[in-house]
N, C-alpha and C positions, 0 to 999 in steps of 0.2 A: 772322770772323762765321761763315762756312761751316765752318771748320775746328773750331771750338768746338762747333757746333751737332752736327756729325757724331759728335763725341768723346763729348760729353754724353749725346747721344742713345743711342749704343750702350752705352756704360757704365752708364747708368742703367737700362737693361732688363737687361742682365746682372747688374748689382749688386745690384738687388733680389731677383732670383732666387736669386743666390749667397748673399745675407745670410740670406735666409729659410731656406736649408738649412743653412748653417753656423753663423751667430750667432743664429738665431731672428729674432724680431719686431725691428723698428727700435727703437734705444734710447729714442726719444722720439716724441712726435707733433709733426707741422708746427705751426710758430709760428702763432698765431691771427691773423687779419687783421680789422681793425676795419671794421665797416659804418656807414655814416651814412644819413641820411635826404635826400641830395642828389636833387632831382629837378627836371624841367623839362618844359614843353609845347611839343611841336614838331608844327605843322600840326594842333593840336588833341588829339594824343596825349600822355598823360603818361608820361614816360621815367624811371624810377628808376634812379640811377647811383651805387650806394653805396660804389665803389671809385674814384670820381673823384679823391679825395685823392691817390692813387697817382700821378696823372699830373704831379705837382710832384716830379720826381725829386731836386730839390736840397734839400727841407724835411728837417728834422731828423727828423720821424716816418718819412718814406720811406726815408731812409738807414738809419735804425735797423731798419726792416722788412727791407730788403735784406740787411743784416747778419745779423740772425737766420735768414733763409731760407738764406743761404750758410753758415752755420754747421750747420744742420740737414742741408743736402745733404751736406756734407762727413763728417758722422758716419756717413752712408750709404755714400757712394763711397770714402773713404779706406780703410776696412776691407776693401775687397774686395781679395784677393790677386792677382787677374789684372790689376788696372787698370794698372799700370806696364807690363805686357808689351803690353797692348792699346793704350795710348798711343804706346808706342815703335814699334809696327808701323804704326798710322794715321800716324804722324809721318813714317815711311820712305815710304809710299806717297803721301802728299801733296807731298814734296819732288821736283817735277818742274818743269822750265821749262815756261812757259805764255806764248803770244803771242796777241795779237788781230789780226784782218786789217786791213790798212793802208788809210789813206785817201790818195789821190794828189791832189796839187794842184801844178801848176806843176812838174811832175817831180821834187817832194820826196814822200816816203812817210813819212806819220806813223803811229805805231802804239803801242801799249802792250805791254810785255813784262816778266815777273817771272821772275826767276832762282830755281832751286830752293831757295836759301837766303835769298831775300826774301819778306817778308809782303805788301807792296804793289807793285802795278804801276808801272813807271817809263815815262815817256813819251819816246819816242825819235824822232829824223828821219833820213832817209836821204836824201842827195843822188843820185836815180837808183837804179835797182835794183841796180847793181853798187857803189854808193857805201857809204862807212864810215859805220855807225850812230853817232849822236851822241846822249847823253841831253839831253833838254830839261828835265824836271822829275823829280827823284827825291823822293818823299814820305817815304820810309823815315826820314831822318835828321829830319824835320820835328816829330816828337812823340816822347818817350821811349818810349810803349809802341806806336809804330808804327800808331796808329789813324787818322792822316791819310791819306787817298787823293785821287787826281786822275784826272779822266776827259777826254777830248777831246770838246768839244761840236761845233765846226765849224771849217774852216780856209778861209780865203779862196781864192779861184781862183788867186791868183798864188803861192800857198803861202808868202806873207810874214806872215800874221796867223794866230795860233791861239786860239780862244776856249776856255777850259778850266775846267771845274769843279774846286772844291777843297772837300774835306768833312772836317769835324773829328769824331773820335769817333763815326763811324757814325750822325750825325744826319740827319733828312730834310732839314733846311735847309742850304744850302750856299752858297759865294760863287763867281761867275763872274769871271773875269780874262781879260784878251786880252794875248797875248804877241808882241812883234816877234821873229819868228823868227830874222831876220838877226843880230841881237845877243843874243838870249836874255833880253832885258829886258822886264817887264810895262809896259804902257801905262797911263795914268790911268784908263782906262775900266774901271770895277769896278761890278758888280751886286751890291748888299748880300746878307747871308745871307738865303734864302729858299728855298722849294720851286721848282725849275725842272724842266722836262720837255724842252724843246727850244730850239735856237737855230740861226739861218742867216743868214750874210752876204748882202748884196746882191753881184751880180756884180762891181761896181767897189769893193767892200770899204768904201763910205762910211758903212754903217750894217749893223745886223742887227736882225731880228726874232726875238723870243724869247717863250717860254711860261712862265707862272708862276701860283702859286696864292697869293691874297691871303685875307684873312678873309670877303671877300664872295664868293669863287668864282674861276673860273679867268679868266686875261686874256692876250691877246696883246698885246704892246708891241713899239714900235720905238725902238731907240737909235741915235741919230745919233753917228758916231765923234768923240771930242773934246769931247764935253759931258757933264755930270753926269748920273748916273742918274735923278736927281730931276726932271729936265725931259723924260724918256721920254714917248713919247706912246702913249697907249692906243688900241690899234686896235679889238679886239673882245673879247667875252666877257661883257659887262654883262647880268645877268639869268639866267645859269646858275649853279646851284647847286655846291656843293664836290664833288658826286658825279661832275662831269663835268670832263674833261680837254679843252683846247682848245690846238691847236697851228697855227701859220701858218708857211708856208715858201714864199719867192718861187720862180717857176722858174728854170731855168739862165739864161735870156735876161733875167731880171729883168721881164719883161712882165706877169706876173700873181702875185697872192698866192693862194695856195690855203690855205684854212682848214679844219681837221677838228675836228668836235666828237664826242668819244668818251664816251659814256653809260656809266658804270660801268667798273670796271678791266678787265672781260672785253670791252668795246666790243661788246655784242651789237646795240646800236643806235647809229648814227652819222649825222652830218650833214656835209654838204660845202658850202662857201661860196666865192666867188670875187670877186676884185677885179682891175680892170684898173688896174695901177699907172701905165702910160705914159700913159693918158688920164685918170688921177685918177678912175675910175669910182666908183660906189657898191659897197659889199659887198653881193653877191646870193646867194640859195640856190640851188644846184644840185641837192641832195638833202636833204630835210627831211620829217618825219613819216612815214618809212617804217620798220617794225620790222624792220631787216636791218643787216647790217655792210657798210660800203662804205669801202675803204681806198684813197686817191687816190695816183697816181704820174704826174706830169706827165712827158710826153717829147714833145719838139717841138711840134707843133700839136695834140698829142692828150692827153686826160686818161684814163689807164688806170685801171680800177677792179677791185680784188680784192673780190669780193663773195659772199655767201651768198643773195642776193635771188633766190627762186624756183630756189635751187640749194644744197641743203645741204651738198653736198661741196665747193661753191666753183665758181666760173667767172671769167672777167676779160672785161669790157667796155670799150669804148672810146668817148669822147666828143670831139667838136669844141671845143677850147677856146674858139674864138671864138663859138661857139654851142652851149653845154653843155645840150642838152636830153635828158634820160634816155629820153624816149619814142623818140628817134632814136639811141640807143645801139647800137653794133655789138658782137656776140658775138665776141671775139678768141680765147679759149680756152673751150670749152664745158665742161660739167661731165662728169666720168667717174665711173669706179666707185673712183677713188682721191681722197682728200681732198686739196686743195689747203692747204699749210701756210703759205706765203709767196710773194711775187713780188719781182722786182727788175728794173730796167731796165739795159741795158748795149749800147752801140754800136748803138743804133737796133733792139735787139731785147728780147724779154722772157725773162726766167729764172724759171721757176715750179718752186717746190720742193713735192714731194707727200710724204706719209706713207703708207707701205704696210707692213703687218705691222711696224710700230714702226720702220722705217728709212727713210732718206730716198730719194728719187729726183729728180734735178735734170734738167729738161728745157728746150731752148731752142725759141723760136717767132719768127717774124718778126713785124712790128708789124701784119700783116694775118692772122695766125693760122696761118701755115704751119709744120709741123714743122720745126725745124733742127738737130736733133741731141739727143743726152744725154750727161750728163756721167758718165764711167766712174769709179767708186770702187774702191780696191783691196779693199774689204771691206765688210760690213755696217755700218752705223752712222748716225749723225744729223748731217746738215750744218747748220751755224748760220752767222750773221753773213756773209751774201753782202753784200759791199760793192761797188757799181758805181755809175756814172752813164750816162744816156742818150748822153752825147756821148763 
């Protein structure tokens, strides 16, 4: 997807300029797009949507429209003399090996890697750091056009179960499957094609929580291993609209369920809810009705919060999980002149990633906020995908 976007974006800009100079105006005007009178009333506001018919990508009319647009596009692009040279150079630049940060569970390392000549990432596992890597799932042969991709969603604590997402043709909807890593076979536990955001196993791998979007809005559900997905329990989310994303993850010891509600894709406003799973307590709000971003990271008996509340450049607070009162929150990492980009927890410490002059700084802090060092990078750049756990 990204490859095509880069190529078409660059080629389109250069091609239009080149054609205007070499070949004169485009040979024809863009194909017309039909408008209809579709409209609906949402919250008392009338919304006109004259192009809704294009949402049905499989209808004969939509397919004909796409075909006509493609023909017109090629009349512009194919005639440009530099297109083949640009395409060749972009292809050369993009043909590099790429690897994602690994997830370690049970001394097994799970990661996605794509060779220079592959279009999709392959999921690998390695037994220990020095072990030989073994491919678990290679999606490249699964479709003729190489449009099927897979992602790791979570791995059980013992490294024996891996939940992964498999997506066909770049759709928003995807299927979730669970693999027995020892024999490389999928279990009967399958979540049907839908939009999923998150999944987390319980410590004993007896089940997992997952976040999905249905027509009525976001939901957190629980799936017990060995049961049909149709019997999954609805945990949280009823009453929220589709503009919200809701995720729920158990703490490492399985004592609590931490639920986060992200309002809007930018999550400028969030809510945090908590449930005591051991004592089967109710789901209660920790943070609600505050116009600020709070991102929760449970570590031991504490709940660390990355927030811009009363700190536009970000800071880190800590709450006691047994009595999570925001009024009694401790400031662990105060706001500074450099904006906080993200945080992670590792080995009882905090990893705080800052953005300064468009490059990353990664600093370490103890759980009570004392400076504990800084990561040394070989050059200026941006760090992403810090994967770690409190333990």
